[in-house]
C-alpha positions as a Markdown table, in Angstrom:
| # | Residue | x | y | z |
|---|---|---|---|---|
| 1 | Met | 28.5 | -39.1 | -17.6 |
| 2 | Lys | 31.2 | -36.4 | -16.3 |
| 3 | Ala | 30.7 | -34.3 | -19.1 |
| 4 | Ala | 26.7 | -34.3 | -18.9 |
| 5 | Arg | 26.8 | -33.3 | -15.2 |
| 6 | Ala | 29.5 | -30.4 | -16.1 |
| 7 | Leu | 27.2 | -29.4 | -18.6 |
| 8 | Val | 24.4 | -29.3 | -16.4 |
| 9 | Arg | 26.2 | -27.4 | -13.7 |
| 10 | Ala | 27.5 | -24.9 | -16.0 |
| 11 | Ser | 24.1 | -24.1 | -17.7 |
| 12 | Ser | 22.3 | -24.1 | -14.3 |
| 13 | Ala | 24.9 | -21.6 | -13.0 |
| 14 | Val | 24.5 | -19.7 | -16.2 |
| 15 | Ala | 20.7 | -19.6 | -15.9 |
| 16 | Glu | 20.7 | -18.9 | -12.3 |
| 17 | Trp | 23.3 | -15.8 | -12.4 |
| 18 | Leu | 21.4 | -14.4 | -15.7 |
| 19 | Ala | 18.4 | -15.0 | -13.5 |
| 20 | Arg | 19.6 | -12.9 | -10.7 |
| 21 | Val | 20.7 | -10.0 | -12.7 |
| 22 | Glu | 17.4 | -9.7 | -14.2 |
| 23 | Leu | 15.7 | -10.0 | -11.2 |
| 24 | Val | 17.8 | -7.1 | -9.9 |
| 25 | Leu | 17.2 | -5.1 | -12.9 |
| 26 | Val | 13.4 | -5.7 | -12.4 |
| 27 | Ala | 13.4 | -4.7 | -8.5 |
| 28 | Leu | 15.3 | -1.5 | -9.6 |
| 29 | Met | 12.8 | -0.7 | -12.2 |
| 30 | Leu | 10.0 | -1.4 | -9.7 |
| 31 | Leu | 11.8 | 1.1 | -7.4 |
| 32 | Val | 12.1 | 3.7 | -9.8 |
| 33 | Ala | 8.4 | 3.3 | -10.8 |
| 34 | Leu | 7.3 | 3.3 | -7.2 |
| 35 | Leu | 9.6 | 6.5 | -6.5 |
| 36 | Ile | 7.9 | 8.3 | -9.9 |
| 37 | Thr | 4.6 | 7.3 | -8.7 |
| 38 | Ala | 4.9 | 8.7 | -5.2 |
| 39 | Tyr | 6.3 | 11.8 | -6.5 |
| 40 | Ala | 3.5 | 12.2 | -8.6 |
| 41 | Ile | 0.9 | 11.7 | -6.1 |
| 42 | Val | 2.6 | 14.1 | -3.4 |
| 43 | Ala | 3.1 | 16.8 | -6.2 |
| 44 | Arg | -0.4 | 16.7 | -7.6 |
| 45 | Asn | -1.9 | 16.7 | -4.3 |
| 46 | Ala | 0.2 | 19.6 | -3.4 |
| 47 | Gly | -1.3 | 21.1 | -6.3 |
| 48 | Phe | 2.0 | 20.8 | -8.6 |
| 49 | Ser | 1.9 | 19.5 | -12.2 |
| 50 | Thr | 4.2 | 16.6 | -12.7 |
| 51 | Gly | 3.9 | 16.3 | -16.4 |
| 52 | Asp | 2.9 | 13.5 | -18.5 |
| 53 | Trp | 6.4 | 11.6 | -18.0 |
| 54 | Ala | 5.5 | 11.2 | -14.5 |
| 55 | Leu | 2.4 | 8.6 | -15.7 |
| 56 | Ser | 4.2 | 7.2 | -18.9 |
| 57 | Leu | 7.4 | 6.3 | -17.3 |
| 58 | Pro | 6.0 | 3.9 | -14.9 |
| 59 | Glu | 4.1 | 2.3 | -17.7 |
| 60 | Val | 6.8 | 1.7 | -19.8 |
| 61 | Leu | 9.2 | 0.5 | -16.8 |
| 62 | Leu | 6.0 | -2.2 | -16.1 |
| 63 | Val | 6.5 | -3.5 | -19.9 |
| 64 | Trp | 10.5 | -3.9 | -19.4 |
| 65 | Met | 9.8 | -5.3 | -15.8 |
| 66 | Thr | 7.4 | -8.0 | -17.2 |
| 67 | Phe | 9.7 | -9.2 | -20.1 |
| 68 | Leu | 12.9 | -8.9 | -18.2 |
| 69 | Gly | 11.6 | -11.0 | -15.4 |
| 70 | Val | 10.0 | -13.8 | -17.2 |
| 71 | Gly | 13.3 | -15.8 | -18.0 |
| 72 | Ala | 14.1 | -15.6 | -14.1 |
| 73 | Leu | 10.6 | -17.2 | -13.4 |
| 74 | Val | 11.1 | -20.2 | -16.1 |
| 75 | Thr | 14.8 | -21.0 | -14.3 |
| 76 | Arg | 13.3 | -20.5 | -10.9 |
| 77 | Arg | 10.1 | -22.4 | -12.0 |
| 78 | Thr | 8.1 | -19.9 | -10.3 |
| 79 | His | 5.8 | -19.0 | -13.4 |
| 80 | Val | 2.2 | -19.7 | -13.6 |
| 81 | Ala | 2.0 | -23.3 | -14.8 |
| 82 | Ala | -0.8 | -26.0 | -14.8 |
| 83 | Asp | 1.6 | -28.6 | -14.3 |
| 84 | Phe | -0.6 | -30.8 | -11.8 |
| 85 | Ile | -1.3 | -33.6 | -14.6 |
| 86 | Val | 2.5 | -33.7 | -15.6 |
| 87 | Glu | 3.8 | -33.9 | -11.9 |
| 88 | Gln | 1.5 | -37.2 | -11.6 |
| 89 | Leu | 3.5 | -38.9 | -14.7 |
| 90 | Pro | 6.4 | -41.5 | -14.2 |
| 91 | Pro | 9.9 | -39.4 | -13.8 |
| 92 | Ala | 11.1 | -40.3 | -17.3 |
| 93 | Leu | 7.7 | -39.7 | -19.0 |
| 94 | Arg | 7.5 | -36.3 | -17.0 |
| 95 | Arg | 11.1 | -35.4 | -18.1 |
| 96 | Ala | 10.0 | -36.0 | -21.8 |
| 97 | Val | 6.8 | -33.7 | -21.5 |
| 98 | Arg | 8.7 | -30.9 | -19.9 |
| 99 | Val | 11.3 | -31.2 | -22.7 |
| 100 | Leu | 8.4 | -31.1 | -25.4 |
| 101 | Val | 6.7 | -28.2 | -23.5 |
| 102 | Ala | 10.1 | -26.5 | -23.3 |
| 103 | Leu | 11.0 | -27.1 | -27.2 |
| 104 | Cys | 7.6 | -25.6 | -28.2 |
| 105 | Ser | 7.6 | -22.8 | -26.0 |
| 106 | Val | 11.3 | -22.0 | -27.5 |
| 107 | Gly | 9.5 | -22.2 | -31.0 |
| 108 | Val | 6.6 | -19.9 | -30.1 |
| 109 | Leu | 8.8 | -17.4 | -28.2 |
| 110 | Ala | 11.3 | -17.5 | -31.4 |
| 111 | Val | 8.7 | -16.6 | -33.4 |
| 112 | Leu | 7.4 | -13.6 | -31.4 |
| 113 | Ala | 10.8 | -12.5 | -30.6 |
| 114 | Trp | 11.5 | -12.4 | -34.4 |
| 115 | Gly | 8.3 | -10.5 | -34.9 |
| 116 | Gly | 9.0 | -8.1 | -32.1 |
| 117 | Leu | 12.7 | -7.4 | -33.5 |
| 118 | Gln | 11.0 | -6.2 | -36.7 |
| 119 | Val | 8.7 | -4.1 | -35.1 |
| 120 | Val | 11.7 | -2.5 | -33.1 |
| 121 | Val | 13.5 | -2.3 | -36.5 |
| 122 | Gln | 10.6 | -0.5 | -38.2 |
| 123 | Leu | 9.8 | 1.7 | -35.5 |
| 124 | Arg | 13.8 | 2.9 | -35.4 |
| 125 | Gly | 13.6 | 3.4 | -38.9 |
| 126 | Ala | 10.6 | 5.6 | -38.8 |
| 127 | Gly | 12.3 | 7.8 | -35.9 |
| 128 | Leu | 9.2 | 7.6 | -33.7 |
| 129 | Val | 9.6 | 9.2 | -30.2 |
| 130 | Asp | 7.3 | 9.0 | -27.0 |
| 131 | Ser | 7.0 | 13.0 | -26.6 |
| 132 | Glu | 5.7 | 11.9 | -23.0 |
| 133 | Val | 8.7 | 10.0 | -21.6 |
| 134 | Phe | 11.5 | 12.8 | -22.4 |
| 135 | Ser | 11.2 | 12.0 | -26.1 |
| 136 | Leu | 12.5 | 8.4 | -25.6 |
| 137 | Pro | 12.6 | 6.6 | -29.0 |
| 138 | Lys | 9.4 | 4.1 | -29.4 |
| 139 | Ala | 12.0 | 1.7 | -30.5 |
| 140 | Ala | 13.6 | 1.6 | -27.2 |
| 141 | Glu | 10.5 | 1.2 | -25.3 |
| 142 | Val | 9.6 | -2.0 | -27.0 |
| 143 | Ala | 13.2 | -3.2 | -27.5 |
| 144 | Val | 12.5 | -5.3 | -24.3 |
| 145 | Ile | 10.2 | -7.6 | -26.2 |
| 146 | Pro | 12.8 | -9.5 | -28.4 |
| 147 | Leu | 15.2 | -9.0 | -25.6 |
| 148 | Gly | 13.3 | -10.4 | -22.9 |
| 149 | Leu | 11.9 | -13.2 | -25.2 |
| 150 | Gly | 15.5 | -14.2 | -26.1 |
| 151 | Leu | 16.5 | -14.3 | -22.6 |
| 152 | Cys | 13.5 | -16.6 | -21.7 |
| 153 | Ile | 14.5 | -18.9 | -24.8 |
| 154 | Leu | 18.1 | -19.1 | -23.1 |
| 155 | His | 16.6 | -20.0 | -19.8 |
| 156 | Leu | 14.5 | -22.6 | -21.6 |
| 157 | Leu | 17.2 | -24.3 | -23.5 |
| 158 | Ala | 19.2 | -24.7 | -20.0 |
| 159 | Asp | 15.9 | -26.4 | -18.6 |
| 160 | Ile | 16.1 | -28.5 | -21.5 |
| 161 | Val | 19.8 | -29.5 | -20.7 |
| 162 | Arg | 18.9 | -30.1 | -17.2 |
| 163 | Glu | 15.7 | -32.2 | -18.2 |
| 164 | Leu | 17.7 | -34.3 | -20.8 |
| 165 | Thr | 20.7 | -34.9 | -18.2 |
| 166 | Gly | 18.7 | -35.7 | -15.1 |
| 167 | Gly | 19.9 | -32.5 | -13.6 |
| 168 | Thr | 17.9 | -30.6 | -11.2 |
| 169 | Ser | 16.0 | -27.2 | -11.4 |
| 170 | Phe | 16.4 | -24.4 | -8.9 |
| 171 | Gly | 15.2 | -25.1 | -5.6 |
| 172 | Glu | 15.0 | -28.9 | -6.2 |
| 173 | Lys | 16.9 | -31.3 | -4.4 |
| 174 | Asp | 19.6 | -33.2 | -6.6 |
| 175 | Arg | 18.3 | -36.1 | -8.1 |
| 176 | Thr | 21.8 | -37.7 | -8.3 |
């Protein structure tokens, strides 16, 4: 029992630390995108040209923010979820359904991450670059897809450990 509690504490601590790092990175990217957009608006209203990068880079950052932030939402249970039926189930059945849903999610995300990785490898092999964003390799633009999905899988695995051992999720009161 002590080993299970230690595993829950460790996986929860790692997942929460990872969520914090991801959210800090997302916040920084949001700030950069906001500053670039504000610069483009001011410059264009003043009659200056900003170049295509001022439109394209915030778009790339938005994709990165989306995929990097999804794992933190899983750990903190703040993602969009239609779980009102699951929440009405008895605790043991609720836990089993949550584990089943998380396992299915891991499977789907693993397939998507693998596909995303194949795209990154193909783009890298082709040597394609985005001429609008400082000749940034296209592979770098989409590398966040397998990265973000992989991080989300780690968050889901930590959630599965918590559910199987009766631990609590972020923000929940301790059940023990």
